[in-house]
C-alpha positions as CSV (number, residue, x, y, z in Angstrom):
1,M,52.3,-9.8,93.8
2,E,52.9,-10.2,90.0
3,G,50.7,-11.8,86.9
4,L,50.3,-15.7,88.1
5,E,49.9,-15.0,92.1
6,L,47.1,-11.8,91.0
7,T,45.4,-14.0,88.8
8,A,45.3,-16.7,91.3
9,F,43.8,-14.6,93.9
10,Q,40.8,-13.0,91.4
11,I,39.7,-16.2,90.6
12,I,40.1,-17.1,94.5
13,S,38.0,-13.4,95.3
14,A,35.7,-13.8,92.2
15,V,34.6,-17.8,92.7
16,G,34.3,-17.2,96.9
17,T,31.9,-14.6,95.9
18,A,29.7,-16.8,93.7
19,K,30.3,-19.8,96.0
20,S,28.5,-17.1,98.7
21,S,25.6,-16.4,96.4
22,Y,24.5,-19.7,95.6
23,I,24.9,-20.6,99.3
24,E,22.6,-17.4,99.7
25,A,20.4,-18.5,97.2
26,I,19.6,-21.9,99.5
27,G,19.3,-19.9,102.8
28,A,16.3,-17.9,100.8
29,A,14.7,-20.7,99.2
30,K,14.2,-22.5,102.3
31,N,12.5,-19.4,103.4
32,G,10.5,-18.9,101.0
33,D,11.8,-16.5,98.7
34,V,12.3,-18.0,95.9
35,D,12.7,-15.0,93.3
36,R,15.8,-14.1,96.0
37,A,17.4,-17.1,95.5
38,E,16.9,-17.2,91.3
39,K,18.7,-14.0,91.8
40,L,21.2,-14.7,93.9
41,I,22.2,-17.8,91.5
42,K,22.6,-14.9,88.5
43,E,25.0,-13.0,90.8
44,G,26.9,-15.7,91.5
45,D,26.8,-16.6,87.9
46,E,28.2,-13.4,87.3
47,N,31.0,-13.3,89.7
48,F,31.5,-17.1,88.5
49,V,32.1,-16.3,84.9
50,E,34.7,-13.4,86.3
51,G,36.4,-16.2,87.9
52,H,36.4,-18.7,85.1
53,K,37.7,-15.8,82.6
54,A,40.7,-15.4,84.1
55,H,41.6,-19.4,84.7
56,A,40.2,-19.7,81.1
57,G,43.5,-17.2,80.2
58,L,45.8,-19.3,82.5
59,L,45.0,-22.4,80.4
60,E,45.7,-20.7,77.1
61,K,49.1,-19.5,78.7
62,E,50.1,-22.7,79.5
63,A,49.0,-24.5,76.8
64,S,51.7,-21.9,74.0
65,G,53.9,-21.6,76.7
66,E,54.1,-19.1,79.0
67,L,53.6,-20.2,82.0
68,G,56.3,-21.9,84.4
69,P,55.2,-23.9,87.4
70,L,51.9,-23.6,89.1
71,G,52.4,-23.8,92.7
72,L,49.8,-24.4,95.6
73,L,48.0,-21.1,95.1
74,M,46.8,-21.7,91.5
75,V,46.2,-25.7,93.1
76,H,43.8,-23.3,95.3
77,A,42.5,-21.4,93.2
78,E,41.3,-24.2,91.0
79,D,39.7,-26.3,94.4
80,Q,37.8,-23.3,94.7
81,L,36.6,-22.6,90.8
82,M,35.8,-27.0,91.4
83,S,34.2,-26.0,94.8
84,A,31.9,-23.2,93.7
85,E,30.6,-25.3,90.3
86,A,29.4,-27.8,93.0
87,F,27.6,-25.3,95.1
88,K,25.8,-24.1,92.3
89,T,24.9,-27.5,91.5
90,V,24.1,-27.9,95.2
91,A,22.1,-24.8,95.5
92,L,20.0,-25.2,92.2
93,E,19.0,-28.8,93.7
94,F,18.0,-27.1,97.0
95,I,15.8,-24.3,95.3
96,D,14.0,-27.0,93.1
97,N,13.2,-28.7,96.2
98,Y,12.1,-26.1,98.1
99,K,10.3,-24.6,95.5
100,R,8.1,-28.9,95.7
101,I,7.6,-28.4,99.5
102,E,6.4,-25.1,98.9
103,V,3.7,-26.2,96.7
104,L,3.2,-29.9,98.8
105,E,2.1,-27.5,101.4
106,E,-0.1,-25.0,100.0
107,K,-2.0,-28.9,98.8
108,V,-1.9,-30.0,102.4
109,A,-3.1,-26.4,103.6
110,E,-5.9,-26.7,100.4
111,L,-6.8,-30.6,102.0
112,S,-7.2,-29.6,105.4
113,K,-9.6,-26.9,104.8
């Protein structure tokens, strides 16, 4: 495996790990563990940045004329990059909603006493 293929797999691996962290964060928030959810978001962000940096490096090479045609593997890598970014957005919304639900449940419990 050489240059471009290796970089594509680095992107896929890094952002795949990020996406898994974001999905796991939703589950943690659903189970009431907001601290763990926020930690998982941070872990996901670290992996996402790794993938994003690899992608940015390819963009620089392409802009300078160093890269030839990009194949399906790179299209897949970019798709995974965008998918991970979208999952983060969704995960943050879910975490926020679960926080709000927890507050509302506490208020209902207080009113029920």
